[in-house]
C-alpha positions as CSV (number, residue, x, y, z in Angstrom):
1,M,-4.8,26.5,15.2
2,E,-3.6,25.5,18.6
3,K,-0.7,27.9,19.4
4,E,0.6,25.9,22.4
5,I,3.7,23.9,22.8
6,L,1.7,20.7,23.1
7,N,0.4,21.0,19.6
8,S,0.5,17.4,18.3
9,E,0.6,18.5,14.7
10,L,3.8,20.5,15.4
11,W,5.5,17.7,17.3
12,T,4.6,15.1,14.5
13,A,6.2,17.5,12.0
14,I,9.3,17.8,14.2
15,A,9.6,14.0,14.5
16,V,9.3,13.5,10.8
17,A,11.9,16.2,10.1
18,I,14.3,14.7,12.6
19,A,13.9,11.2,11.2
20,C,14.3,12.4,7.6
21,G,17.3,14.6,8.4
22,S,18.9,11.7,10.4
23,V,18.5,9.2,7.7
24,I,20.0,11.3,4.9
25,G,22.6,12.8,7.2
26,F,23.8,9.5,8.4
27,E,24.5,8.4,4.8
28,R,26.6,11.5,4.2
29,Q,28.4,11.2,7.5
30,F,29.1,7.5,7.0
31,R,30.8,8.3,3.7
32,G,32.8,11.1,5.2
33,K,31.0,13.8,3.3
34,A,30.0,17.3,4.5
35,A,26.4,17.9,5.7
36,G,26.2,14.9,8.1
37,V,23.6,14.0,10.7
38,R,23.7,17.2,12.7
39,T,23.4,19.4,9.5
40,G,20.7,17.2,8.0
41,I,18.6,17.4,11.1
42,L,19.1,21.2,11.4
43,I,18.2,21.8,7.8
44,T,15.0,19.7,8.0
45,I,13.9,21.1,11.2
46,G,14.7,24.7,10.1
47,T,12.7,24.4,6.9
48,M,9.9,22.6,8.7
49,I,9.5,25.4,11.2
50,F,9.4,28.1,8.6
51,V,6.9,26.3,6.4
52,F,4.8,25.2,9.4
53,M,4.6,28.8,10.6
54,G,3.9,30.1,7.1
55,S,1.1,27.6,6.6
56,H,-0.5,28.3,9.9
57,M,-0.5,32.1,9.9
58,D,-3.9,33.8,10.1
59,G,-4.7,36.7,7.8
60,S,-5.7,37.4,4.2
61,S,-2.3,38.7,3.2
62,V,-0.6,35.4,4.2
63,D,0.6,33.2,1.2
64,A,2.4,30.0,2.3
65,S,3.9,29.7,-1.2
66,R,5.9,32.8,-0.6
67,V,7.5,31.1,2.4
68,L,8.4,28.1,0.3
69,G,9.9,30.4,-2.3
70,Q,12.1,32.2,0.3
71,V,13.2,28.8,1.8
72,V,14.3,27.6,-1.6
73,T,16.2,30.9,-2.2
74,G,17.9,30.7,1.2
75,I,18.8,27.0,0.8
76,G,20.3,27.9,-2.6
77,F,22.7,30.2,-0.9
78,L,23.6,27.6,1.6
79,G,24.2,25.0,-1.2
80,A,26.3,27.4,-3.1
81,G,28.5,27.9,-0.1
82,V,29.5,24.2,0.0
83,M,30.6,24.1,-3.6
84,F,34.1,25.0,-4.6
85,N,36.5,24.8,-7.6
86,Q,39.8,23.0,-7.0
87,N,42.2,22.6,-9.9
88,G,39.5,22.9,-12.4
89,V,37.2,20.4,-10.7
90,V,34.0,21.6,-9.1
91,N,33.5,19.8,-5.8
92,G,30.5,19.7,-3.4
93,V,27.7,19.6,-6.0
94,T,26.2,16.4,-4.5
95,T,26.4,17.9,-1.0
96,A,24.6,21.0,-2.3
97,S,22.0,18.8,-3.9
98,V,21.5,16.9,-0.7
99,I,21.0,20.2,1.2
100,W,18.3,21.1,-1.4
101,V,16.6,17.7,-0.9
102,L,16.8,18.1,2.9
103,A,15.0,21.4,2.7
104,A,12.3,19.9,0.4
105,V,11.8,17.1,2.8
106,G,11.6,19.4,5.8
107,S,9.1,21.6,3.9
108,M,6.9,18.6,3.2
109,A,7.0,17.8,7.0
110,G,6.1,21.4,7.7
111,L,3.0,21.1,5.4
112,G,1.8,18.1,7.4
113,Y,3.0,15.3,5.1
114,I,4.2,12.3,7.1
115,Y,4.9,9.3,4.9
116,S,6.0,11.1,1.7
117,P,9.0,12.8,3.3
118,L,10.1,9.6,5.0
119,L,9.9,7.6,1.7
120,L,11.7,10.4,-0.2
121,S,14.5,10.3,2.4
122,L,14.9,6.6,1.9
123,L,14.8,7.1,-1.8
124,T,17.5,9.8,-1.5
125,V,19.7,7.4,0.5
126,L,19.1,4.6,-2.1
127,I,20.1,6.9,-4.9
128,L,23.3,8.2,-3.1
129,S,24.3,4.6,-2.2
130,A,23.6,3.1,-5.7
131,C,25.5,5.9,-7.4
132,S,28.4,5.5,-5.1
133,S,28.5,1.8,-5.8
134,L,28.4,2.3,-9.5
135,E,31.2,4.9,-9.3
136,H,33.3,2.5,-7.3
137,N,32.7,-0.4,-9.7
138,F,33.0,1.4,-13.0
139,A,36.2,3.4,-13.6
140,W,34.8,5.4,-16.4
141,L,32.2,6.9,-14.0
142,R,35.0,8.3,-11.8
143,R,35.4,11.8,-13.2
144,G,35.6,15.3,-11.8
145,E,34.8,15.2,-8.1
146,Y,34.8,11.4,-8.1
147,S,38.1,11.0,-9.8
148,D,40.8,8.8,-8.2
149,N,43.3,11.5,-9.2
150,K,42.1,14.8,-7.7
151,D,45.2,16.7,-8.9
152,T,44.3,16.9,-12.5
153,P,41.1,18.3,-14.0
154,S,38.9,15.7,-15.7
155,S,38.4,18.0,-18.7
156,K,42.0,17.8,-19.9
C-alpha cells in the first residue's frame, strides 16, 4: 500500500464519504433534525478512516473485521446519546438510526466500495422522505415522536 498523502484510493474513499454524508445530512438538516450535513460528513469520514486504516494494515495479527466491530460499538454509543425520553415518548430514534447508516456507508467507502455507498445514501434519503410524507398525509401514522401533540404520551 502506498502510504503517501497522494494515495488515490484514499482520496476516492474520502470523496465518496463526503458525498454520502452530505446527501444524508442535507435531508436531515433540511427537515430541521439533529445530525445534519456537518455531522453526516464527519461520521462518514471518521468511519471511513478507521476502516480504511484497518483494512490496509500489514501484519498477521490484523483483522479488519475487528475494526468494523469496534466502529459499530462506538457508533452505538453515539446513537444512544441522541435518544431521549420526554413525557413518556422516546425521541431521536430515527436520528440514531441515521447515524448508524452513516457509519455503515462510511465503512463501505473505507473498504473501497464506490457506487454501493452512494446508492445506499440515496436510498436512505428516499426512505426518510417517503416516510415523512406518509406521516404527514396519514394522521394515524403520527404517534410517539411524530405526534402532533408532543405533550401527551402516545401509549395513553
